[in-house]
Chimera marker file (.cmm) of the C-alpha trace (Angstrom):
<marker_set name="trace">
<marker id="1" x="2.551" y="5.528" z="-23.670" r="1" g="1" b="0" radius="0.5"/>
<marker id="2" x="5.220" y="8.314" z="-24.262" r="1" g="1" b="0" radius="0.5"/>
<marker id="3" x="5.393" y="8.977" z="-20.205" r="1" g="1" b="0" radius="0.5"/>
<marker id="4" x="6.687" y="4.850" z="-19.599" r="1" g="1" b="0" radius="0.5"/>
<marker id="5" x="8.719" y="5.326" z="-21.814" r="1" g="1" b="0" radius="0.5"/>
<marker id="6" x="12.305" y="5.169" z="-20.163" r="1" g="1" b="0" radius="0.5"/>
<marker id="7" x="11.050" y="2.865" z="-17.242" r="1" g="1" b="0" radius="0.5"/>
<marker id="8" x="10.387" y="0.375" z="-19.531" r="1" g="1" b="0" radius="0.5"/>
<marker id="9" x="14.062" y="1.342" z="-21.247" r="1" g="1" b="0" radius="0.5"/>
<marker id="10" x="15.624" y="0.990" z="-17.520" r="1" g="1" b="0" radius="0.5"/>
<marker id="11" x="13.794" y="-1.276" z="-16.238" r="1" g="1" b="0" radius="0.5"/>
<marker id="12" x="14.682" y="-3.716" z="-20.177" r="1" g="1" b="0" radius="0.5"/>
<marker id="13" x="18.300" y="-2.803" z="-19.555" r="1" g="1" b="0" radius="0.5"/>
<marker id="14" x="18.580" y="-4.338" z="-15.443" r="1" g="1" b="0" radius="0.5"/>
<marker id="15" x="15.443" y="-6.835" z="-15.159" r="1" g="1" b="0" radius="0.5"/>
<marker id="16" x="18.212" y="-9.312" z="-15.226" r="1" g="1" b="0" radius="0.5"/>
<marker id="17" x="19.858" y="-7.568" z="-12.192" r="1" g="1" b="0" radius="0.5"/>
<marker id="18" x="18.269" y="-8.917" z="-9.177" r="1" g="1" b="0" radius="0.5"/>
<marker id="19" x="18.968" y="-9.523" z="-5.262" r="1" g="1" b="0" radius="0.5"/>
<marker id="20" x="18.499" y="-12.561" z="-4.784" r="1" g="1" b="0" radius="0.5"/>
<marker id="21" x="16.798" y="-14.702" z="-1.534" r="1" g="1" b="0" radius="0.5"/>
<marker id="22" x="17.504" y="-18.546" z="-0.709" r="1" g="1" b="0" radius="0.5"/>
<marker id="23" x="13.919" y="-18.770" z="-2.281" r="1" g="1" b="0" radius="0.5"/>
<marker id="24" x="15.088" y="-16.596" z="-6.086" r="1" g="1" b="0" radius="0.5"/>
<marker id="25" x="15.292" y="-13.495" z="-6.540" r="1" g="1" b="0" radius="0.5"/>
<marker id="26" x="13.320" y="-10.915" z="-3.934" r="1" g="1" b="0" radius="0.5"/>
<marker id="27" x="13.831" y="-6.902" z="-5.352" r="1" g="1" b="0" radius="0.5"/>
<marker id="28" x="15.546" y="-5.343" z="-7.980" r="1" g="1" b="0" radius="0.5"/>
<marker id="29" x="19.389" y="-3.383" z="-7.331" r="1" g="1" b="0" radius="0.5"/>
<marker id="30" x="18.212" y="-0.767" z="-7.007" r="1" g="1" b="0" radius="0.5"/>
<marker id="31" x="21.450" y="0.771" z="-7.478" r="1" g="1" b="0" radius="0.5"/>
<marker id="32" x="22.222" y="-0.333" z="-11.247" r="1" g="1" b="0" radius="0.5"/>
<marker id="33" x="18.230" y="1.233" z="-12.181" r="1" g="1" b="0" radius="0.5"/>
<marker id="34" x="19.956" y="4.220" z="-10.779" r="1" g="1" b="0" radius="0.5"/>
<marker id="35" x="23.150" y="4.101" z="-12.330" r="1" g="1" b="0" radius="0.5"/>
<marker id="36" x="21.101" y="2.877" z="-16.175" r="1" g="1" b="0" radius="0.5"/>
<marker id="37" x="19.146" y="6.296" z="-15.531" r="1" g="1" b="0" radius="0.5"/>
<marker id="38" x="21.606" y="8.511" z="-15.116" r="1" g="1" b="0" radius="0.5"/>
<marker id="39" x="23.638" y="6.738" z="-17.766" r="1" g="1" b="0" radius="0.5"/>
<marker id="40" x="20.381" y="7.400" z="-20.407" r="1" g="1" b="0" radius="0.5"/>
<marker id="41" x="20.138" y="10.727" z="-19.316" r="1" g="1" b="0" radius="0.5"/>
<marker id="42" x="16.534" y="9.981" z="-17.252" r="1" g="1" b="0" radius="0.5"/>
<marker id="43" x="15.087" y="13.682" z="-15.951" r="1" g="1" b="0" radius="0.5"/>
<marker id="44" x="12.817" y="12.961" z="-13.925" r="1" g="1" b="0" radius="0.5"/>
<marker id="45" x="14.651" y="9.788" z="-11.846" r="1" g="1" b="0" radius="0.5"/>
<marker id="46" x="11.987" y="9.687" z="-9.094" r="1" g="1" b="0" radius="0.5"/>
<marker id="47" x="9.041" y="8.632" z="-11.454" r="1" g="1" b="0" radius="0.5"/>
<marker id="48" x="11.408" y="6.461" z="-13.944" r="1" g="1" b="0" radius="0.5"/>
<marker id="49" x="12.633" y="4.307" z="-10.758" r="1" g="1" b="0" radius="0.5"/>
<marker id="50" x="9.247" y="4.114" z="-9.050" r="1" g="1" b="0" radius="0.5"/>
<marker id="51" x="7.571" y="2.912" z="-12.179" r="1" g="1" b="0" radius="0.5"/>
<marker id="52" x="10.442" y="0.153" z="-12.732" r="1" g="1" b="0" radius="0.5"/>
<marker id="53" x="10.266" y="-0.849" z="-9.500" r="1" g="1" b="0" radius="0.5"/>
<marker id="54" x="6.507" y="-1.486" z="-10.469" r="1" g="1" b="0" radius="0.5"/>
<marker id="55" x="7.468" y="-3.075" z="-12.991" r="1" g="1" b="0" radius="0.5"/>
<marker id="56" x="10.253" y="-5.600" z="-11.153" r="1" g="1" b="0" radius="0.5"/>
<marker id="57" x="6.889" y="-6.660" z="-8.811" r="1" g="1" b="0" radius="0.5"/>
<marker id="58" x="5.762" y="-8.269" z="-12.156" r="1" g="1" b="0" radius="0.5"/>
<marker id="59" x="8.379" y="-9.466" z="-13.407" r="1" g="1" b="0" radius="0.5"/>
<marker id="60" x="10.114" y="-10.962" z="-10.071" r="1" g="1" b="0" radius="0.5"/>
<marker id="61" x="7.451" y="-13.850" z="-9.571" r="1" g="1" b="0" radius="0.5"/>
<marker id="62" x="7.406" y="-14.270" z="-13.239" r="1" g="1" b="0" radius="0.5"/>
<marker id="63" x="11.673" y="-14.517" z="-12.651" r="1" g="1" b="0" radius="0.5"/>
<marker id="64" x="11.165" y="-17.345" z="-9.536" r="1" g="1" b="0" radius="0.5"/>
<marker id="65" x="8.156" y="-19.149" z="-11.116" r="1" g="1" b="0" radius="0.5"/>
<marker id="66" x="10.121" y="-19.776" z="-14.319" r="1" g="1" b="0" radius="0.5"/>
<marker id="67" x="13.101" y="-21.082" z="-11.551" r="1" g="1" b="0" radius="0.5"/>
<marker id="68" x="10.680" y="-23.642" z="-10.203" r="1" g="1" b="0" radius="0.5"/>
<marker id="69" x="10.285" y="-25.097" z="-13.220" r="1" g="1" b="0" radius="0.5"/>
<marker id="70" x="13.849" y="-26.063" z="-14.175" r="1" g="1" b="0" radius="0.5"/>
<link id1="1" id2="2" r="1" g="1" b="0" radius="0.2"/>
<link id1="2" id2="3" r="1" g="1" b="0" radius="0.2"/>
<link id1="3" id2="4" r="1" g="1" b="0" radius="0.2"/>
<link id1="4" id2="5" r="1" g="1" b="0" radius="0.2"/>
<link id1="5" id2="6" r="1" g="1" b="0" radius="0.2"/>
<link id1="6" id2="7" r="1" g="1" b="0" radius="0.2"/>
<link id1="7" id2="8" r="1" g="1" b="0" radius="0.2"/>
<link id1="8" id2="9" r="1" g="1" b="0" radius="0.2"/>
<link id1="9" id2="10" r="1" g="1" b="0" radius="0.2"/>
<link id1="10" id2="11" r="1" g="1" b="0" radius="0.2"/>
<link id1="11" id2="12" r="1" g="1" b="0" radius="0.2"/>
<link id1="12" id2="13" r="1" g="1" b="0" radius="0.2"/>
<link id1="13" id2="14" r="1" g="1" b="0" radius="0.2"/>
<link id1="14" id2="15" r="1" g="1" b="0" radius="0.2"/>
<link id1="15" id2="16" r="1" g="1" b="0" radius="0.2"/>
<link id1="16" id2="17" r="1" g="1" b="0" radius="0.2"/>
<link id1="17" id2="18" r="1" g="1" b="0" radius="0.2"/>
<link id1="18" id2="19" r="1" g="1" b="0" radius="0.2"/>
<link id1="19" id2="20" r="1" g="1" b="0" radius="0.2"/>
<link id1="20" id2="21" r="1" g="1" b="0" radius="0.2"/>
<link id1="21" id2="22" r="1" g="1" b="0" radius="0.2"/>
<link id1="22" id2="23" r="1" g="1" b="0" radius="0.2"/>
<link id1="23" id2="24" r="1" g="1" b="0" radius="0.2"/>
<link id1="24" id2="25" r="1" g="1" b="0" radius="0.2"/>
<link id1="25" id2="26" r="1" g="1" b="0" radius="0.2"/>
<link id1="26" id2="27" r="1" g="1" b="0" radius="0.2"/>
<link id1="27" id2="28" r="1" g="1" b="0" radius="0.2"/>
<link id1="28" id2="29" r="1" g="1" b="0" radius="0.2"/>
<link id1="29" id2="30" r="1" g="1" b="0" radius="0.2"/>
<link id1="30" id2="31" r="1" g="1" b="0" radius="0.2"/>
<link id1="31" id2="32" r="1" g="1" b="0" radius="0.2"/>
<link id1="32" id2="33" r="1" g="1" b="0" radius="0.2"/>
<link id1="33" id2="34" r="1" g="1" b="0" radius="0.2"/>
<link id1="34" id2="35" r="1" g="1" b="0" radius="0.2"/>
<link id1="35" id2="36" r="1" g="1" b="0" radius="0.2"/>
<link id1="36" id2="37" r="1" g="1" b="0" radius="0.2"/>
<link id1="37" id2="38" r="1" g="1" b="0" radius="0.2"/>
<link id1="38" id2="39" r="1" g="1" b="0" radius="0.2"/>
<link id1="39" id2="40" r="1" g="1" b="0" radius="0.2"/>
<link id1="40" id2="41" r="1" g="1" b="0" radius="0.2"/>
<link id1="41" id2="42" r="1" g="1" b="0" radius="0.2"/>
<link id1="42" id2="43" r="1" g="1" b="0" radius="0.2"/>
<link id1="43" id2="44" r="1" g="1" b="0" radius="0.2"/>
<link id1="44" id2="45" r="1" g="1" b="0" radius="0.2"/>
<link id1="45" id2="46" r="1" g="1" b="0" radius="0.2"/>
<link id1="46" id2="47" r="1" g="1" b="0" radius="0.2"/>
<link id1="47" id2="48" r="1" g="1" b="0" radius="0.2"/>
<link id1="48" id2="49" r="1" g="1" b="0" radius="0.2"/>
<link id1="49" id2="50" r="1" g="1" b="0" radius="0.2"/>
<link id1="50" id2="51" r="1" g="1" b="0" radius="0.2"/>
<link id1="51" id2="52" r="1" g="1" b="0" radius="0.2"/>
<link id1="52" id2="53" r="1" g="1" b="0" radius="0.2"/>
<link id1="53" id2="54" r="1" g="1" b="0" radius="0.2"/>
<link id1="54" id2="55" r="1" g="1" b="0" radius="0.2"/>
<link id1="55" id2="56" r="1" g="1" b="0" radius="0.2"/>
<link id1="56" id2="57" r="1" g="1" b="0" radius="0.2"/>
<link id1="57" id2="58" r="1" g="1" b="0" radius="0.2"/>
<link id1="58" id2="59" r="1" g="1" b="0" radius="0.2"/>
<link id1="59" id2="60" r="1" g="1" b="0" radius="0.2"/>
<link id1="60" id2="61" r="1" g="1" b="0" radius="0.2"/>
<link id1="61" id2="62" r="1" g="1" b="0" radius="0.2"/>
<link id1="62" id2="63" r="1" g="1" b="0" radius="0.2"/>
<link id1="63" id2="64" r="1" g="1" b="0" radius="0.2"/>
<link id1="64" id2="65" r="1" g="1" b="0" radius="0.2"/>
<link id1="65" id2="66" r="1" g="1" b="0" radius="0.2"/>
<link id1="66" id2="67" r="1" g="1" b="0" radius="0.2"/>
<link id1="67" id2="68" r="1" g="1" b="0" radius="0.2"/>
<link id1="68" id2="69" r="1" g="1" b="0" radius="0.2"/>
<link id1="69" id2="70" r="1" g="1" b="0" radius="0.2"/>
</marker_set>
């Protein structure tokens, strides 16, 4: 959907910028999200930020799953 294009673009840029703990990834690096939104001129940053965090909640378990397969 067009209203999600910014969030998808930003997520794809920052998806490997992770906050790590001993058990694996725990969050996306918020500073990376904000910098990418600034760089790409995202207008509604709050909405985009929230959508990127939602994508992160979906993505992080997948990253941690993959880590366990190694």
